[in-house]
PLY file of the C-alpha trace (Angstrom):
ply
format ascii 1.0
element vertex 668
property float x
property float y
property float z
element edge 667
property int vertex1
property int vertex2
end_header
5.28 -24.54 4.84
3.88 -20.76 4.63
4.96 -19.87 1.26
3.29 -23.30 0.21
-0.17 -21.97 1.92
0.25 -18.63 -0.78
0.76 -20.27 -3.98
-1.06 -23.83 -4.52
-1.99 -23.98 -7.87
-5.69 -24.81 -7.79
-5.91 -21.87 -5.29
-7.86 -18.77 -6.73
-10.05 -15.88 -6.71
-11.46 -15.38 -3.19
-9.93 -18.40 -1.73
-6.29 -17.22 -2.71
-7.54 -14.29 -0.87
-7.92 -16.29 2.13
-4.43 -18.41 1.91
-2.18 -15.10 1.23
-3.94 -13.25 4.45
-3.72 -16.90 6.55
0.23 -16.93 5.01
0.97 -13.42 6.17
-0.46 -13.98 9.89
2.39 -16.57 9.77
4.77 -14.44 8.69
5.01 -14.53 5.50
6.56 -10.73 4.11
8.32 -9.72 7.33
12.35 -9.57 6.07
13.39 -12.38 7.67
10.89 -14.35 5.40
10.87 -12.09 2.48
8.33 -13.00 -0.40
10.15 -14.45 -3.22
9.26 -11.85 -6.22
7.60 -13.06 -9.06
8.24 -16.70 -7.40
11.91 -16.48 -8.11
14.15 -18.46 -5.38
17.90 -16.83 -5.73
19.44 -19.98 -4.20
17.69 -22.32 -6.26
18.21 -20.43 -9.41
21.82 -19.92 -8.31
22.13 -23.22 -7.63
20.69 -24.31 -11.01
23.18 -22.19 -12.66
26.38 -23.53 -10.98
25.44 -26.95 -11.73
25.16 -26.27 -15.61
27.75 -23.69 -15.92
25.50 -21.08 -17.35
25.07 -17.58 -16.21
21.66 -16.46 -14.83
19.29 -14.95 -17.38
15.91 -13.55 -16.20
13.41 -13.85 -18.18
10.96 -11.93 -15.88
13.28 -8.81 -16.50
14.63 -9.41 -20.21
17.04 -6.85 -21.70
14.38 -5.59 -23.85
13.78 -1.82 -25.30
10.44 -2.63 -22.74
12.19 -3.07 -19.89
13.91 0.38 -20.24
10.57 2.50 -20.63
6.77 2.60 -22.54
6.92 6.68 -23.43
10.52 8.64 -23.42
12.20 5.44 -22.68
10.43 3.07 -24.85
10.67 1.16 -27.77
12.09 3.18 -31.00
12.76 6.15 -28.69
15.65 8.16 -29.90
16.83 8.36 -26.14
17.25 4.72 -26.21
19.16 4.38 -29.23
22.44 2.98 -29.20
21.38 1.12 -25.39
23.59 -2.05 -25.05
22.61 -4.70 -22.27
26.04 -5.47 -20.86
27.84 -8.13 -18.23
30.49 -6.20 -16.32
32.67 -8.68 -13.99
33.64 -6.13 -11.04
33.46 -6.66 -7.48
30.51 -5.52 -5.55
31.89 -2.60 -3.26
28.81 -0.80 -1.17
31.29 1.87 0.21
31.82 3.91 -3.17
29.51 6.85 -3.78
27.54 6.94 -6.74
26.63 9.59 -9.25
23.12 10.08 -10.67
22.78 9.78 -14.47
20.32 12.86 -14.39
18.23 15.06 -11.90
15.05 13.08 -12.76
16.80 10.07 -10.71
18.28 12.27 -7.83
15.63 11.04 -5.46
16.80 7.58 -5.83
20.31 8.09 -5.79
20.08 10.34 -2.62
18.48 7.31 -0.87
20.86 4.40 -2.01
23.88 7.05 -0.90
21.97 7.08 2.30
21.46 3.51 2.57
25.55 3.24 2.55
25.96 5.22 5.98
24.24 2.29 8.12
25.61 -0.74 7.45
23.09 -2.53 9.47
20.33 -1.26 6.96
22.78 -1.84 3.61
22.50 -4.96 4.45
19.17 -5.54 5.04
18.78 -4.67 1.20
22.05 -5.96 -0.13
22.33 -9.25 1.22
25.80 -10.67 2.29
27.54 -13.16 -0.01
27.35 -11.69 -3.55
30.38 -10.77 -5.73
31.17 -11.36 -9.07
34.17 -13.74 -8.06
32.84 -16.47 -5.54
30.54 -18.84 -6.87
29.70 -16.42 -10.10
26.73 -17.35 -11.59
25.21 -14.12 -13.60
22.57 -14.03 -10.37
21.95 -11.25 -7.45
19.08 -10.39 -5.32
17.88 -7.40 -2.85
15.22 -6.90 -0.49
12.70 -4.27 -0.84
9.88 -2.97 1.22
6.77 -2.66 -0.63
3.80 -1.53 0.41
3.76 -3.85 3.94
5.36 -6.54 2.92
9.20 -7.40 1.95
10.22 -8.88 -1.10
13.04 -10.59 -2.23
14.05 -9.65 -6.09
16.20 -11.37 -8.04
18.01 -9.96 -11.45
20.58 -10.95 -13.74
23.89 -9.03 -14.34
23.13 -6.82 -17.75
23.14 -3.68 -17.18
22.16 -0.84 -19.92
25.12 0.77 -21.52
25.71 3.52 -24.02
29.02 4.90 -25.44
30.58 2.18 -22.77
29.09 4.05 -19.53
26.30 3.02 -17.62
23.13 4.96 -18.33
21.44 5.60 -15.30
22.56 5.63 -11.58
26.68 4.63 -11.22
29.82 4.84 -9.61
32.08 7.54 -9.23
35.07 4.98 -9.67
33.72 3.99 -12.44
33.79 -0.23 -11.99
31.73 -0.66 -9.24
28.18 -2.05 -10.02
26.25 -2.86 -6.84
24.42 0.50 -6.81
23.32 -0.23 -10.70
22.02 -3.82 -10.01
20.38 -2.62 -6.90
18.49 -0.04 -9.78
17.95 -2.61 -12.06
16.02 -4.54 -8.87
13.75 -1.77 -7.60
12.96 -0.83 -11.74
12.12 -4.69 -12.27
9.08 -4.24 -9.11
8.09 -0.93 -10.96
7.83 -1.95 -14.78
10.94 -0.74 -15.84
13.33 2.35 -15.84
11.56 4.90 -16.86
9.03 3.95 -14.01
11.44 5.99 -11.70
11.53 9.25 -13.23
10.44 11.49 -10.57
10.28 11.35 -7.04
11.43 12.11 -3.48
13.63 10.75 -1.43
11.38 9.67 1.09
9.97 7.14 -1.57
13.56 5.33 -2.03
14.23 5.69 2.10
10.58 3.80 2.68
11.39 0.98 0.33
14.54 0.39 1.88
13.59 0.53 5.25
9.72 0.20 5.47
9.46 3.66 7.74
7.38 6.02 7.32
9.09 9.60 6.10
7.97 12.97 7.37
8.39 16.03 5.20
9.38 19.89 6.59
9.61 22.58 3.76
11.86 24.39 5.92
11.01 27.83 4.86
8.05 27.25 6.88
9.46 24.64 9.64
7.86 24.22 13.03
9.42 26.16 15.79
10.46 22.78 17.13
12.39 21.40 14.31
15.66 21.38 16.63
13.48 18.88 19.08
11.85 16.51 15.89
15.51 16.06 14.58
17.06 15.15 17.99
14.08 12.73 18.68
14.47 11.02 15.28
18.18 10.72 15.76
16.95 9.05 19.12
15.48 6.87 17.02
17.74 6.05 14.52
15.80 7.72 11.66
17.43 8.55 8.26
17.46 12.05 7.52
17.93 13.93 3.88
17.76 17.38 2.67
17.79 19.33 -0.37
17.90 22.47 -1.94
15.58 22.98 -4.47
16.45 23.43 -8.07
14.25 27.05 -7.96
15.80 28.17 -4.92
18.01 31.30 -5.08
21.77 30.58 -4.86
24.39 28.95 -6.82
23.52 25.74 -6.34
21.53 22.95 -8.58
19.99 19.91 -7.21
21.91 18.89 -4.17
20.70 15.99 -2.30
22.34 14.77 0.83
21.43 12.49 3.76
22.26 13.04 7.31
23.46 10.57 9.92
23.61 11.02 13.42
27.33 12.03 15.32
28.18 12.33 18.53
26.95 10.29 21.56
24.26 12.37 23.01
21.72 14.93 22.84
23.88 18.38 23.34
25.37 17.95 19.93
23.67 20.40 17.85
25.62 19.33 14.31
24.84 16.47 12.24
27.17 15.04 9.64
26.08 14.57 6.18
27.11 13.04 3.31
27.44 14.87 -0.51
26.17 12.83 -3.28
25.38 15.14 -6.13
28.21 16.17 -8.39
27.61 19.47 -8.31
29.22 22.30 -6.15
29.68 21.34 -2.70
27.83 23.42 -0.04
30.18 25.87 2.16
29.22 25.47 6.24
28.58 29.30 7.48
30.34 27.75 10.73
34.05 26.92 9.91
36.59 25.58 12.42
37.32 29.16 13.69
34.03 30.17 14.27
33.12 30.93 17.65
29.77 28.93 17.70
31.87 25.90 18.12
32.43 26.92 21.58
29.48 25.82 22.90
29.65 22.37 21.65
31.01 19.85 24.23
34.85 19.49 23.56
34.91 15.48 22.80
31.98 15.91 20.04
34.04 19.37 18.92
36.82 17.63 17.82
35.11 14.34 16.35
33.21 16.72 13.97
36.24 18.35 13.07
38.12 15.31 12.08
35.08 14.02 10.21
35.02 17.54 8.53
38.55 16.52 6.70
36.72 14.01 4.72
36.31 14.11 1.21
32.21 14.77 0.94
30.98 15.58 4.48
29.96 18.33 5.41
28.78 20.37 8.99
25.42 22.09 9.61
26.07 23.92 12.90
22.67 25.34 14.29
19.55 24.92 12.73
18.90 28.22 11.76
22.31 27.77 9.41
20.83 24.67 8.29
17.30 26.20 7.57
18.31 28.99 5.66
20.63 26.92 3.03
18.41 24.09 2.81
15.17 23.95 0.78
13.07 20.82 2.07
14.24 17.96 5.35
13.00 14.44 5.20
12.77 12.22 8.28
12.55 8.46 7.49
11.11 6.97 10.99
12.13 3.13 11.18
10.43 -0.06 12.12
11.20 -1.69 15.52
12.46 -4.56 13.31
15.13 -2.43 11.74
16.40 -1.38 15.02
17.45 -4.71 16.70
20.74 -3.27 17.17
21.42 -0.17 19.06
20.26 1.83 22.18
17.35 3.42 20.40
14.00 4.25 21.22
11.55 2.42 18.97
7.89 3.93 17.35
5.16 1.73 17.92
3.73 0.65 14.73
0.64 -0.45 12.78
-0.12 -0.94 8.97
-3.79 -1.22 7.44
-4.37 -1.87 3.77
-7.47 -1.99 1.72
-8.50 -2.10 -2.27
-10.99 -0.35 -4.26
-12.47 3.02 -4.16
-11.16 4.93 -1.36
-13.20 8.11 -2.36
-16.93 7.15 -2.66
-18.92 9.20 -0.96
-16.48 10.27 2.22
-17.91 8.44 5.16
-18.30 5.04 3.58
-14.50 4.75 3.19
-12.52 2.95 5.61
-12.30 4.27 9.10
-9.55 3.55 11.66
-9.79 4.57 15.62
-6.81 5.65 17.30
-6.78 5.65 21.24
-3.76 7.63 22.47
-3.17 7.01 26.17
0.25 7.96 27.13
1.66 11.99 26.67
5.23 12.77 25.26
7.47 13.01 27.91
7.73 16.53 29.52
11.10 17.32 28.20
9.48 16.56 24.35
7.23 19.87 24.54
9.16 22.21 26.99
6.58 25.26 27.72
3.49 23.53 25.34
0.54 22.12 26.14
1.38 18.14 26.96
0.07 16.10 24.08
0.51 12.55 22.16
2.67 12.44 19.17
1.79 10.25 15.90
2.72 9.91 12.46
0.03 9.19 10.04
0.42 8.54 6.57
-1.56 7.21 3.80
0.08 5.41 0.51
-1.39 4.07 -2.58
0.24 1.37 -4.46
1.46 0.21 -7.64
0.99 3.45 -9.00
4.86 3.56 -10.89
4.32 0.09 -12.52
0.76 1.53 -14.21
2.09 4.49 -15.65
2.49 2.37 -18.93
-0.92 1.83 -18.87
-1.69 5.98 -18.27
-2.71 5.86 -14.73
-0.91 8.30 -12.20
-0.92 8.70 -9.02
-4.24 9.55 -7.00
-4.77 12.87 -5.18
-5.03 11.35 -1.52
-5.06 12.85 2.20
-7.07 11.97 5.17
-8.79 13.91 7.80
-8.94 12.95 12.00
-12.27 13.37 14.04
-12.36 13.09 17.69
-14.60 10.39 19.24
-16.77 10.62 22.39
-19.46 7.89 23.25
-19.22 6.71 19.94
-19.79 2.63 19.67
-16.97 0.49 17.73
-18.80 0.72 14.92
-18.32 2.47 11.32
-19.16 5.76 11.33
-22.33 6.93 9.42
-23.19 10.45 7.28
-24.94 11.99 10.16
-21.73 11.80 12.29
-19.59 13.58 9.67
-22.37 16.24 9.76
-22.46 17.24 12.89
-18.55 17.15 13.67
-15.54 19.08 12.05
-12.06 17.71 11.83
-9.76 17.64 14.78
-6.84 17.54 12.52
-6.33 16.54 8.59
-3.44 15.73 6.49
-1.72 19.17 5.24
-2.67 18.78 1.90
-4.61 16.29 -0.59
-1.87 15.83 -3.40
-0.66 13.73 -5.95
1.70 11.74 -4.17
2.69 8.15 -3.45
2.25 8.73 0.01
0.93 11.54 2.39
2.38 12.18 6.04
1.46 14.39 8.75
3.19 14.66 12.16
0.43 15.22 15.15
0.18 16.31 18.36
-3.49 15.22 20.13
-4.70 15.37 23.48
-5.18 12.04 25.30
-8.81 10.38 23.45
-9.84 8.11 20.82
-9.77 9.94 17.31
-11.02 8.44 13.62
-9.08 8.40 10.92
-11.08 8.88 7.58
-8.69 8.12 4.55
-9.97 9.63 0.91
-9.00 10.41 -2.84
-10.21 13.82 -3.76
-12.13 12.86 -6.51
-14.97 9.75 -5.96
-15.07 6.58 -6.92
-11.33 5.85 -7.98
-10.12 2.60 -7.83
-6.71 1.44 -6.28
-5.01 -0.18 -3.16
-4.12 1.43 -0.17
-1.99 1.54 2.88
-2.81 3.46 6.02
0.05 3.74 8.46
0.42 4.50 12.16
3.45 5.63 14.12
2.83 6.42 17.53
6.07 7.77 20.13
4.35 6.27 23.12
1.83 3.39 23.43
-1.59 3.58 21.73
-4.44 1.58 20.53
-5.59 0.92 17.13
-8.68 -0.59 15.19
-10.77 -0.57 11.94
-14.07 0.78 12.80
-16.72 -1.66 10.96
-20.11 -2.90 10.86
-21.34 -6.31 12.19
-22.43 -8.80 9.71
-25.98 -9.15 10.18
-29.43 -9.44 7.93
-33.03 -8.14 8.92
-34.78 -10.35 5.87
-38.45 -10.24 5.60
-40.70 -13.73 5.84
-41.38 -15.72 3.55
-44.02 -18.35 2.07
-43.99 -21.52 3.36
-46.88 -23.47 1.52
-48.99 -22.49 -1.20
-52.11 -21.86 0.94
-50.15 -18.98 1.69
-49.67 -17.70 -2.24
-52.47 -15.37 -3.94
-54.75 -16.75 -6.42
-53.86 -14.49 -8.96
-50.42 -15.74 -8.61
-51.23 -19.29 -8.91
-53.30 -18.76 -11.85
-50.24 -16.86 -13.37
-48.14 -19.18 -12.38
-50.09 -22.11 -14.21
-50.16 -19.97 -17.05
-46.09 -19.75 -17.33
-45.27 -23.14 -16.13
-47.46 -25.37 -18.20
-48.81 -28.93 -17.46
-45.72 -29.79 -15.82
-46.63 -26.81 -12.61
-42.34 -26.35 -12.80
-40.05 -23.59 -14.17
-37.08 -24.50 -15.82
-33.76 -21.96 -16.61
-34.91 -21.60 -19.85
-38.90 -20.81 -19.11
-37.37 -18.77 -16.41
-35.57 -16.68 -19.02
-37.89 -16.19 -20.99
-39.99 -15.21 -18.38
-37.64 -12.44 -17.31
-36.80 -11.56 -20.73
-33.64 -9.46 -21.74
-32.99 -8.23 -18.00
-31.56 -11.16 -16.72
-29.06 -13.24 -18.66
-29.35 -16.91 -18.69
-26.25 -17.87 -16.58
-28.21 -15.39 -13.72
-31.11 -17.61 -14.44
-29.62 -21.10 -14.08
-27.65 -19.87 -11.07
-30.96 -18.08 -9.49
-32.74 -21.73 -10.42
-30.47 -23.08 -8.41
-30.23 -21.09 -5.50
-33.86 -21.34 -4.97
-34.29 -24.85 -6.00
-35.23 -26.67 -2.58
-36.19 -30.22 -4.08
-33.17 -30.75 -5.99
-35.15 -31.31 -9.24
-33.14 -28.45 -11.07
-36.63 -26.22 -11.17
-39.16 -24.14 -9.40
-41.96 -25.24 -8.27
-45.25 -22.71 -7.17
-43.39 -21.59 -3.92
-39.90 -21.27 -4.72
-40.86 -19.40 -8.03
-43.55 -17.00 -5.95
-40.13 -16.50 -2.98
-37.76 -15.68 -6.15
-40.22 -13.30 -7.90
-41.17 -11.22 -4.80
-37.15 -10.97 -4.16
-36.97 -9.97 -7.96
-39.67 -7.28 -7.94
-38.02 -5.79 -4.49
-34.52 -5.72 -5.85
-35.83 -3.61 -8.69
-37.26 -1.33 -6.84
-34.33 -0.94 -4.77
-32.23 -0.77 -7.69
-34.21 1.98 -9.17
-34.38 3.75 -6.14
-30.33 4.05 -5.69
-29.65 4.08 -10.01
-30.08 7.93 -9.06
-28.84 8.98 -12.61
-30.99 6.02 -14.24
-28.05 4.93 -16.17
-29.02 1.17 -15.52
-26.22 0.65 -13.43
-25.13 1.64 -9.72
-21.75 3.02 -8.69
-19.26 0.88 -6.02
-20.85 3.57 -3.33
-24.99 3.81 -4.68
-24.19 -0.12 -4.29
-23.95 -0.40 -0.64
-26.33 1.70 -0.17
-28.33 -0.71 -1.91
-27.32 -3.38 -0.04
-28.36 -2.03 3.23
-31.42 -0.89 1.72
-32.22 -4.42 1.35
-31.46 -5.24 4.85
-27.83 -6.62 5.36
-24.82 -5.25 7.26
-21.16 -6.31 5.83
-18.17 -5.42 6.76
-15.69 -3.65 4.32
-13.84 -7.01 3.36
-17.61 -8.20 2.14
-17.99 -5.05 0.14
-14.94 -4.94 -1.40
-15.28 -8.39 -2.63
-19.00 -7.86 -3.26
-18.01 -5.30 -5.94
-14.78 -7.16 -6.80
-17.16 -9.96 -8.04
-20.53 -8.29 -9.41
-19.13 -5.16 -10.85
-17.84 -4.22 -14.35
-14.11 -3.06 -14.93
-15.55 0.34 -14.37
-16.99 -0.30 -10.82
-20.58 0.11 -12.09
-22.66 -2.88 -11.37
-25.96 -3.60 -13.45
-29.18 -4.51 -12.74
-28.60 -8.50 -13.89
-25.41 -8.62 -11.34
-27.30 -6.68 -8.96
-29.88 -9.34 -8.79
-27.60 -12.02 -9.05
-25.76 -10.86 -6.04
-28.80 -10.51 -3.57
-30.26 -13.42 -4.30
-26.85 -15.23 -3.66
-26.58 -13.39 -0.35
-30.46 -13.67 0.82
-30.03 -17.21 -0.32
-26.49 -17.83 2.11
-27.75 -15.88 4.92
-30.83 -17.81 5.52
-28.66 -21.61 5.12
-26.52 -20.26 7.64
-29.42 -19.58 9.90
-31.09 -22.81 9.00
-27.82 -24.80 10.14
-26.80 -22.69 12.80
-29.36 -24.28 15.35
-27.60 -23.45 18.62
-27.44 -19.68 17.36
-23.88 -19.17 18.35
-22.63 -17.68 15.40
-21.21 -20.85 14.00
-22.00 -24.10 12.01
-19.66 -26.83 11.11
-19.80 -28.57 7.33
-18.20 -32.29 6.59
-17.03 -32.37 2.91
-20.21 -33.60 1.48
-21.80 -30.46 2.89
-19.13 -28.11 1.92
-19.20 -29.30 -1.70
-23.29 -29.16 -1.76
-23.18 -25.81 -0.24
-20.57 -24.07 -2.65
-21.02 -26.10 -5.90
-24.56 -26.12 -6.23
-25.94 -23.01 -4.12
0 1
1 2
2 3
3 4
4 5
5 6
6 7
7 8
8 9
9 10
10 11
11 12
12 13
13 14
14 15
15 16
16 17
17 18
18 19
19 20
20 21
21 22
22 23
23 24
24 25
25 26
26 27
27 28
28 29
29 30
30 31
31 32
32 33
33 34
34 35
35 36
36 37
37 38
38 39
39 40
40 41
41 42
42 43
43 44
44 45
45 46
46 47
47 48
48 49
49 50
50 51
51 52
52 53
53 54
54 55
55 56
56 57
57 58
58 59
59 60
60 61
61 62
62 63
63 64
64 65
65 66
66 67
67 68
68 69
69 70
70 71
71 72
72 73
73 74
74 75
75 76
76 77
77 78
78 79
79 80
80 81
81 82
82 83
83 84
84 85
85 86
86 87
87 88
88 89
89 90
90 91
91 92
92 93
93 94
94 95
95 96
96 97
97 98
98 99
99 100
100 101
101 102
102 103
103 104
104 105
105 106
106 107
107 108
108 109
109 110
110 111
111 112
112 113
113 114
114 115
115 116
116 117
117 118
118 119
119 120
120 121
121 122
122 123
123 124
124 125
125 126
126 127
127 128
128 129
129 130
130 131
131 132
132 133
133 134
134 135
135 136
136 137
137 138
138 139
139 140
140 141
141 142
142 143
143 144
144 145
145 146
146 147
147 148
148 149
149 150
150 151
151 152
152 153
153 154
154 155
155 156
156 157
157 158
158 159
159 160
160 161
161 162
162 163
163 164
164 165
165 166
166 167
167 168
168 169
169 170
170 171
171 172
172 173
173 174
174 175
175 176
176 177
177 178
178 179
179 180
180 181
181 182
182 183
183 184
184 185
185 186
186 187
187 188
188 189
189 190
190 191
191 192
192 193
193 194
194 195
195 196
196 197
197 198
198 199
199 200
200 201
201 202
202 203
203 204
204 205
205 206
206 207
207 208
208 209
209 210
210 211
211 212
212 213
213 214
214 215
215 216
216 217
217 218
218 219
219 220
220 221
221 222
222 223
223 224
224 225
225 226
226 227
227 228
228 229
229 230
230 231
231 232
232 233
233 234
234 235
235 236
236 237
237 238
238 239
239 240
240 241
241 242
242 243
243 244
244 245
245 246
246 247
247 248
248 249
249 250
250 251
251 252
252 253
253 254
254 255
255 256
256 257
257 258
258 259
259 260
260 261
261 262
262 263
263 264
264 265
265 266
266 267
267 268
268 269
269 270
270 271
271 272
272 273
273 274
274 275
275 276
276 277
277 278
278 279
279 280
280 281
281 282
282 283
283 284
284 285
285 286
286 287
287 288
288 289
289 290
290 291
291 292
292 293
293 294
294 295
295 296
296 297
297 298
298 299
299 300
300 301
301 302
302 303
303 304
304 305
305 306
306 307
307 308
308 309
309 310
310 311
311 312
312 313
313 314
314 315
315 316
316 317
317 318
318 319
319 320
320 321
321 322
322 323
323 324
324 325
325 326
326 327
327 328
328 329
329 330
330 331
331 332
332 333
333 334
334 335
335 336
336 337
337 338
338 339
339 340
340 341
341 342
342 343
343 344
344 345
345 346
346 347
347 348
348 349
349 350
350 351
351 352
352 353
353 354
354 355
355 356
356 357
357 358
358 359
359 360
360 361
361 362
362 363
363 364
364 365
365 366
366 367
367 368
368 369
369 370
370 371
371 372
372 373
373 374
374 375
375 376
376 377
377 378
378 379
379 380
380 381
381 382
382 383
383 384
384 385
385 386
386 387
387 388
388 389
389 390
390 391
391 392
392 393
393 394
394 395
395 396
396 397
397 398
398 399
399 400
400 401
401 402
402 403
403 404
404 405
405 406
406 407
407 408
408 409
409 410
410 411
411 412
412 413
413 414
414 415
415 416
416 417
417 418
418 419
419 420
420 421
421 422
422 423
423 424
424 425
425 426
426 427
427 428
428 429
429 430
430 431
431 432
432 433
433 434
434 435
435 436
436 437
437 438
438 439
439 440
440 441
441 442
442 443
443 444
444 445
445 446
446 447
447 448
448 449
449 450
450 451
451 452
452 453
453 454
454 455
455 456
456 457
457 458
458 459
459 460
460 461
461 462
462 463
463 464
464 465
465 466
466 467
467 468
468 469
469 470
470 471
471 472
472 473
473 474
474 475
475 476
476 477
477 478
478 479
479 480
480 481
481 482
482 483
483 484
484 485
485 486
486 487
487 488
488 489
489 490
490 491
491 492
492 493
493 494
494 495
495 496
496 497
497 498
498 499
499 500
500 501
501 502
502 503
503 504
504 505
505 506
506 507
507 508
508 509
509 510
510 511
511 512
512 513
513 514
514 515
515 516
516 517
517 518
518 519
519 520
520 521
521 522
522 523
523 524
524 525
525 526
526 527
527 528
528 529
529 530
530 531
531 532
532 533
533 534
534 535
535 536
536 537
537 538
538 539
539 540
540 541
541 542
542 543
543 544
544 545
545 546
546 547
547 548
548 549
549 550
550 551
551 552
552 553
553 554
554 555
555 556
556 557
557 558
558 559
559 560
560 561
561 562
562 563
563 564
564 565
565 566
566 567
567 568
568 569
569 570
570 571
571 572
572 573
573 574
574 575
575 576
576 577
577 578
578 579
579 580
580 581
581 582
582 583
583 584
584 585
585 586
586 587
587 588
588 589
589 590
590 591
591 592
592 593
593 594
594 595
595 596
596 597
597 598
598 599
599 600
600 601
601 602
602 603
603 604
604 605
605 606
606 607
607 608
608 609
609 610
610 611
611 612
612 613
613 614
614 615
615 616
616 617
617 618
618 619
619 620
620 621
621 622
622 623
623 624
624 625
625 626
626 627
627 628
628 629
629 630
630 631
631 632
632 633
633 634
634 635
635 636
636 637
637 638
638 639
639 640
640 641
641 642
642 643
643 644
644 645
645 646
646 647
647 648
648 649
649 650
650 651
651 652
652 653
653 654
654 655
655 656
656 657
657 658
658 659
659 660
660 661
661 662
662 663
663 664
664 665
665 666
666 667
C-alpha cells in the first residue's frame, strides 16, 4: 500500500513530494521495506523470466560503454578496448576473499571484504536464496543504503570481462562472482563503474549498513583512542584501518577490516582480515612475546588459534597499531542493524533537505540538540564528564553527477550553544554575538564530513554549510548519541503581516480613477492582454494571466477598478522590494536575496516552503527574475488572504469539499 502511494501516475511536482513523505512515514525506505530502485521488482521480474524461459537483461543498466564510464572508461577510450560483457555460470560464495583490480577501487574492496566477516550484515546486503543453479533466471538483487533510504537494486549477470578475466572487483578463487555482482549493483546506483573510482572505506561501510563513520588519523589520534575502539566494539561497529601509500615502509595500499575478538573488554587485541594482495603485515607481538602475558589466558588461546589462519593478523596494543597503520575508520551501526547480539545501541536521528546549503550562513538549515545524560564514568576516566555524540554531514548523489562535470562540494558544520533562545530559526544577530562551541574538524570536499564531540549537558544548534555560497544540492545530517538526547529542526512559524487593502471605489484616489478610465476604456475593465500592454515588457503574458486569475474576485476574467488598484499597489511595492534586494542590480535575485525579500514583504515561511518557492520560481542557476518574483508574491499574498477569509474560527485549520478545492487550486 505504501508503495502505491509514492508512485501514482497522476502525482507530480509538489504533490509528489507530499506523497513521498507520507510513504516514508509509513515505513517505505526501511530495510524491511526497501524502495525498489527504478521501480524494478526482483520477484516479479524473476517470475516473468522463469515463466518465459529467458534470462533477465537489465535495460536500466545495459551492457554498453556508458555503463562503464564517461571519461577514462568512456566510449572510445583505449582503456575499454576489448572489454566484453559475459554471462558467468558459477555458484555464489560470500566466504571467498576478494581482490581489487587497481588501488582506485581498494576502498570498495575493503568494505566488501569487511562485510563478509559478519553474516548478519552480509545478508542484509546480499539477500538469501540467490544462486546460479536453483531457479536461475539471470537476475540478482542487492540492498543498499542510499542517503537515508534502503533501496533494492536489480542487476543481470553480464559482467565486464577482458582477456578472459573480470575487469573490476573479483574473487581470489576466480570462479565466484557474488562480489562482482554486488559491485555492479553499486555501479548502477552511481551511474557507472567509473563513478566508483576513488573513495574511502567509510563510504562503502555506510552504504552496506546505513551507519555513520568516524575517521581517525593515527599520527594525531586522540589520547582515548583505546576507549573509543572498545566502545565501538561494544556497539557492534565495523572497523577498518589502512596504510597510506605515501607512508614510509615496505607496504603498498593495504586495507584491512577489523572485527571484535574475545568476549569482554579485557582483550586488547582485535582480529583483522587482510584483503590486499600485497605483502602481509608482520605483527610486532609474535607468539612468544612477553606482551601476551597480560592477556587473559582464554582470550590468548583463542587469538593464537586464529593467528594460524590465512589472511589473519593481530594488533596487540594501541601503540603498535598506531605505529603500523595510518588511518582508522569506525562505522557505527544503527539499531536496526543490531537486532541480534548483546550490543549497546546508538540513539540516531536523520534530517535531509534540498537546495543551497551555503547561502549566507545563518539562512542555512539549523538543528537543535538537547543533551541530557552524561557518559558512564568508566567511559571518560579522569576527564571531565560530558555527553558524547557523532555528527555527520553528507552530500547526496555526487558520484552519479560526475558525468555532468559536478563533483563533491566542500562542506562542514558548526555547533553553537543555546542559552535562553526561543525554538525558532536563529537570525544573523545571534551568530554575530556568539562564537561556535565546536565545529567539524575541517571543511573538505568529501561525500561526508563527520566528527565526534563531547560537550556538557545543555542545548546546542548545528548549522551545516558549504564552503562557497549558493551551491545547489541535496544534503543529509545525521546525529548519533551514546545516551538519550533530543533533536529538532529550528524553523520559523508560518505567518504574514499584510497591509490593509481598499474595499470600495470610494477609497481610491481620483487621479488613479482617471488613469484607470484611460487604460480600461469604455468597458471599465482590464483584460489579460490589456494588462500585458500596461506592464509592457517586465511581466510575461502567462504571468499576467495568473495575476488576473488571482485578483479577479467576481469571476469574469477581467480586473475592475478596485481589483486593478490592489494589483497596481502590490506591484509597486514588490518593485521597491526587488530593487532593494537585487544587490548587484543584475535584474535577478539569488536564493538568499529572495528569502530576505520575502521576509521584507511581511511573510514568515518555514524552510520547506522556501525550498518549494525556489524550486518553482527560480531559473536553473537558482536566480529569480522580477517576473517570477512578482508572480510568487502575488500568489503568496492571495493565498494567505484566502486562507484568512476561510479560517472563520481562527484555529489555523480550514476544510474543503472537492468543489472548493478545485476552485481554489485550478483558478486561483
